[in-house]
C-alpha positions, 0 to 999 in steps of 0.5 A: 500500500502507498505510504500516506507520508508521500501524499503526492498530488495527482492531476486528472484531466477530463476533456469534455464536449457535449457529454453531460450525460456521461460526465457525472459518472466520470467525475464521481469515479475520481471523487470516489478514488481510494487515493484522495490527494487529487486535482480534478481538472475538467476542460469544457471544449465549448459544450452547448448541452447542460454540462455547466449545470452538471458541474455547478453541483460539483463546485469546489471539488474540481477545477473547471475551465471553459474554452471555445470549441477547438477539439479534444487535443486542445482541451487535453493540452489546456488541462495539461498546462493547468495541472500542478500535480507530480503525476497526471492521467487523462480521462475521457468524459465518457469513460470512468476509473475503477475505485483504486485506479490511481492508487494502484498505478501511483504505488508502482511509480512511487516504489520504482523511481526509474519508471516514468509511466504505468499503462494498465489493462482496461474493461470495455463497456457497451452502453447499450447493453451495460455489459463489461468485457475484458480481453487482456493482451497480457496476464502478466505485469512487465517492465519495458522501454519498447511500448511505443512499438507495442502501441503502434503495432497494436500488441497491447490494448490501449486507452488514454485513461490507462496511462499514468505518468510523471508530470515531468514527462507528460509536459514535454509533449502536446497532443497534435492539433491537426488530428482528432482521431488517433491523436492519443496514439501520436502523443503516447508514442512519444511518451513511450518512445525509449522510455522505461515504463510498467505494464499493469495487467490489472484493469484500472478503468472502463472505456465505453462505446456508444453511438455518439462516439461512433458517428463522430469518429466516422465523420472525422475519419473521412475528413482526416484520412491518413493525417495520423500516419504522417503526423507520427512518422514524419515527426523529426523527433524520432529521427527515423528510428520508427520508420521500420514500423511505418508499413505495418502501422499504415496497413493496420490503420487501413484495416481499422478504416475498413472495419469502421466503414464496414460497420457504418455500411459504407461499402465503397469506402470499406472496400477501398481501404481494405484494398489499400491495406492489402497493397501496403502489406499483402500478409494482411489478407491472412486475417480471415475475419477481415477477408470475409467482411470484404467479400460481403461488401462485394455482394 
């Protein structure tokens, strides 16, 4: 258990935009943490729903910042810059933390001073059924400085709320403003790059899927296209060190587009991205479930 004498301040940044229906649960999960020395920062990215009414009832228990709508990256950056804790984590307004989420991860970093971050497994929830699911990428904890590769090649389950960092590391970087789908991958690739961290097999948060997020993502994907790929791999910060991962990441990104458009019933775009994936990395054709879906789009 964490020594109370350490009593480090932990910042939790919650960006929100028209998510009033979910926001209370996210904030309550912070207020109910077993570890109490928290700085909860809610960044309202220009909401037009009743977000302010929800937050009015919690006045005094959190820090609230309102800004004109600039996107989730700008909202996270605003919270990051306002934070004063020695440690920090991000929580999307439609997700929530388990009761010992902060304590479980803080314990590790307090015990191991050479580690810079902890990333944990998460539960998934479909709000239409309210059913929790858990599909761990690993059932064992481990320490590594290669999680950037695991992230880009999808060898680990990833969610923004799963990562808990020392603020000194977190504040070295910013979320990219030119993208709003995959912006967390771009940011955390830098966090993980050649940085020693801890993978925690215990889930510490619940990520939720719902129709609003799916519709939003589809429109953003159409507009954004391959911007994420360029944002990551054309970044001079890596000095070419991750170029060897570009083809695999690009093909997997195309397959992700295929899956999204397939489920939104846009057969033409789905086929286009599946073909792009196979041309980029022919071995992806061995993913039978994707191949079957592709054949269905041709009927």
